FIVOSE-828328 format. One record per residue (C-alpha): x, y, z. Coordinates in steps of 0.5 Angstrom, whole numbers, plus 500, padded with zeros to 3 digits. Layout:
dofi c1 X | c2 Y | c3 Z
...
END
This chain:
dofi c1 501 | c2 521 | c3 506
dofi c1 496 | c2 522 | c3 501
dofi c1 501 | c2 523 | c3 495
dofi c1 504 | c2 516 | c3 498
dofi c1 497 | c2 513 | c3 498
dofi c1 495 | c2 515 | c3 491
dofi c1 502 | c2 512 | c3 488
dofi c1 500 | c2 506 | c3 492
dofi c1 493 | c2 506 | c3 489
dofi c1 496 | c2 506 | c3 482
dofi c1 500 | c2 500 | c3 482
dofi c1 497 | c2 494 | c3 479
dofi c1 497 | c2 487 | c3 482
dofi c1 500 | c2 485 | c3 475
dofi c1 505 | c2 490 | c3 475
dofi c1 513 | c2 488 | c3 475
dofi c1 517 | c2 486 | c3 480
dofi c1 520 | c2 493 | c3 481
dofi c1 513 | c2 496 | c3 482
dofi c1 511 | c2 491 | c3 487
dofi c1 517 | c2 492 | c3 491
dofi c1 516 | c2 499 | c3 491
dofi c1 509 | c2 497 | c3 493
dofi c1 512 | c2 494 | c3 499
dofi c1 516 | c2 500 | c3 501
dofi c1 510 | c2 505 | c3 500
dofi c1 506 | c2 500 | c3 505
dofi c1 512 | c2 500 | c3 510
dofi c1 512 | c2 508 | c3 510
dofi c1 505 | c2 509 | c3 510
dofi c1 504 | c2 504 | c3 516
dofi c1 510 | c2 507 | c3 520
dofi c1 507 | c2 514 | c3 519
dofi c1 500 | c2 511 | c3 521
dofi c1 503 | c2 509 | c3 527
dofi c1 503 | c2 516 | c3 529
dofi c1 497 | c2 519 | c3 526
dofi c1 493 | c2 513 | c3 527
dofi c1 488 | c2 514 | c3 521
dofi c1 483 | c2 508 | c3 521
dofi c1 481 | c2 509 | c3 513
dofi c1 489 | c2 509 | c3 512
dofi c1 489 | c2 503 | c3 516
dofi c1 484 | c2 500 | c3 512
dofi c1 487 | c2 502 | c3 505
dofi c1 493 | c2 499 | c3 506
dofi c1 490 | c2 492 | c3 508
dofi c1 486 | c2 492 | c3 502
dofi c1 492 | c2 494 | c3 498
dofi c1 496 | c2 488 | c3 501
dofi c1 491 | c2 483 | c3 500
dofi c1 490 | c2 486 | c3 492
dofi c1 497 | c2 486 | c3 491
dofi c1 500 | c2 480 | c3 494
dofi c1 495 | c2 475 | c3 496
dofi c1 492 | c2 473 | c3 490
dofi c1 489 | c2 466 | c3 489
END
């Protein structure tokens, strides 16, 4: 989970479409993993990264 989180943290909101697609995949993997482990910090991190990457105004 740590490795995937670090990879996700390294993706910029101004990244290419390929990078943003990778971010979506990483978010999905991390979310599925967290269904089992239920780590609140990971959940918060995922939500924050989604806002930063995909909900730009």
